[in-house]
C-alpha positions, 0 to 999 in steps of 0.5 A: 499500500502507498499513501497518496495525498490530494492536492489542496485544489481538490476538495471532499466533495470533488468526486470525479476530479479526485478519481482522475487524479488518483488514477492518473498519478497511480498510472503515471508515477507507480504504473502497476500491473493492476491497481485496486481502489478501495475506501479507507475503511474497507478491506481486502486479504492481499494474497486473495487478490493477487491469486485472483489476478495472477492469471490475468494480464495487465495489458488486457482491459479489465474492470472488476468490481460492483458498479453503483447505480442512481437515477442518472449514473452508474459509477464505481463503488469505493466501499466494494473496491475495484480493480483496473488493469494498466491498460484500462488506466491508460485508456481512462487517461487518454479519454480524459486528455 
């Protein structure tokens, strides 16, 4: 695990800018095969997650998590956590640029 602090310009209620900043920073500074995004009050057993990902390829698109829905949006749930592959993070960043 690594700690990532948000810049002061991104506030508590700035959900989308915060998500973009976090994914971009993880991709550009750490460049992991996969990244697991989760709230600070959730947990995962790392060995189980690693075992689950062991035969997955970071060059394939991958989103694994629980998508939440309201009347207007479908969005990722940090409470449940989600995993993105390096390829998926790359495509998200390209879309945002």
